[in-house]
C-alpha positions as CSV (number, residue, x, y, z in Angstrom):
1,M,-0.1,0.1,-0.1
2,A,1.5,3.1,-1.3
3,I,0.8,5.9,1.2
4,T,2.4,9.8,0.9
5,L,3.0,11.7,3.9
6,Y,3.3,15.6,3.2
7,H,5.8,15.9,6.3
8,N,7.3,18.6,8.6
9,P,9.9,16.7,10.7
10,K,9.8,20.0,13.0
11,C,5.7,19.3,13.4
12,S,5.0,17.1,16.8
13,K,1.6,16.3,14.8
14,S,3.3,15.3,11.8
15,R,5.8,13.1,13.5
16,E,3.2,11.7,15.4
17,T,1.4,10.5,12.3
18,L,4.6,9.3,10.8
19,A,4.9,7.0,13.6
20,L,1.2,5.8,13.5
21,I,2.0,4.9,9.8
22,Q,5.2,3.3,10.5
23,Q,3.4,1.3,13.7
24,A,1.2,0.0,11.0
25,G,4.0,-1.5,9.1
26,I,4.0,0.8,6.6
27,E,6.7,2.9,5.3
28,P,5.5,5.9,3.4
29,I,6.7,8.3,0.7
30,I,7.5,11.4,2.5
31,V,7.3,14.8,1.1
32,E,8.8,17.6,3.1
33,Y,7.1,20.1,1.7
34,L,9.2,23.0,3.1
35,K,12.6,21.9,1.2
36,T,10.4,20.9,-2.1
37,P,7.4,23.2,-2.1
38,L,4.1,22.0,-3.7
39,S,2.4,23.1,-6.7
40,Q,-0.6,24.9,-6.6
41,E,-2.2,22.0,-8.4
42,T,-1.0,19.5,-5.5
43,I,-2.3,21.9,-3.0
44,Q,-5.8,22.5,-4.2
45,R,-6.3,18.8,-4.6
46,L,-4.9,17.8,-0.9
47,I,-7.7,20.7,0.1
48,Q,-10.7,19.1,-2.2
49,E,-9.7,15.4,-1.8
50,S,-9.4,15.9,2.2
51,G,-12.7,17.8,2.3
52,I,-11.4,20.8,4.6
53,S,-11.7,24.2,4.1
54,L,-9.2,26.4,2.5
55,Q,-9.3,28.0,6.0
56,E,-8.8,25.0,7.6
57,A,-5.3,24.2,5.4
58,L,-4.0,27.5,6.1
59,R,-1.6,28.1,8.9
60,T,-1.8,32.0,10.9
61,D,0.1,31.6,13.2
62,V,3.1,32.1,10.7
63,E,4.9,35.6,9.4
64,E,4.1,34.9,6.2
65,Y,0.1,35.2,6.7
66,A,0.6,38.3,8.6
67,Q,2.5,39.8,5.6
68,Y,0.9,38.5,3.0
69,I,-2.8,37.4,3.9
70,E,-3.9,38.9,6.9
71,G,-6.5,41.9,6.5
72,K,-6.5,41.5,2.8
73,S,-9.4,40.2,0.5
74,L,-8.0,37.3,-1.6
75,S,-9.5,34.8,-3.9
76,D,-8.9,31.4,-2.9
77,D,-6.5,31.0,-6.0
78,A,-4.4,33.7,-4.7
79,I,-4.3,32.3,-1.0
80,I,-3.3,29.0,-2.6
81,Q,-0.6,30.9,-4.9
82,L,0.8,32.6,-1.9
83,M,0.4,29.0,-0.3
84,A,3.0,27.2,-3.4
85,Q,5.1,30.1,-2.7
86,Y,5.8,30.4,1.1
87,P,5.2,26.4,2.3
88,R,4.8,27.3,5.2
89,L,1.5,28.1,5.4
90,L,0.4,25.2,4.6
91,N,-1.0,23.5,7.7
92,R,-0.2,20.0,8.0
93,P,-0.1,17.1,7.8
94,F,-1.8,15.8,5.1
95,V,-1.6,11.9,4.2
96,S,-2.7,10.8,0.5
97,G,-3.1,6.9,-0.4
98,E,-5.5,4.5,-1.7
99,K,-8.3,5.1,0.5
100,G,-7.9,8.7,0.2
101,T,-6.7,12.0,1.4
102,K,-6.9,13.4,4.9
103,F,-5.7,16.3,7.1
104,C,-4.8,14.2,10.0
105,R,-4.9,16.7,12.8
106,P,-5.3,14.7,15.2
107,P,-2.6,12.4,13.7
108,E,-5.3,9.5,14.6
109,L,-7.1,10.1,11.8
110,V,-4.7,8.7,9.6
111,K,-5.9,5.3,10.8
112,S,-8.8,5.4,8.5
113,L,-6.3,5.5,5.3
114,L,-4.0,2.5,7.1
């Protein structure tokens, strides 16, 4: 079973999600999206497939949010473009596999994909 984890190793929720995947005997494909930023299309797909809102996928506690988004009236496409340009804006972790895509907050949500 192929599972892809969109991962930030500095994030405790992302590390917990990785541990749950590995405890299930699966070694996921790990995409460290801060090192290899995701395309706008990939970000849009992850959000749509996981069934969350753009606001849930957006981190508001980072400098880039205050600088580029806060207080501005931006379209969803413009926000996704900023998320692609400034990957710290993307909340995490996302996990994608044969059983679908989930935004795994809390990490236990990954179990439905295993």
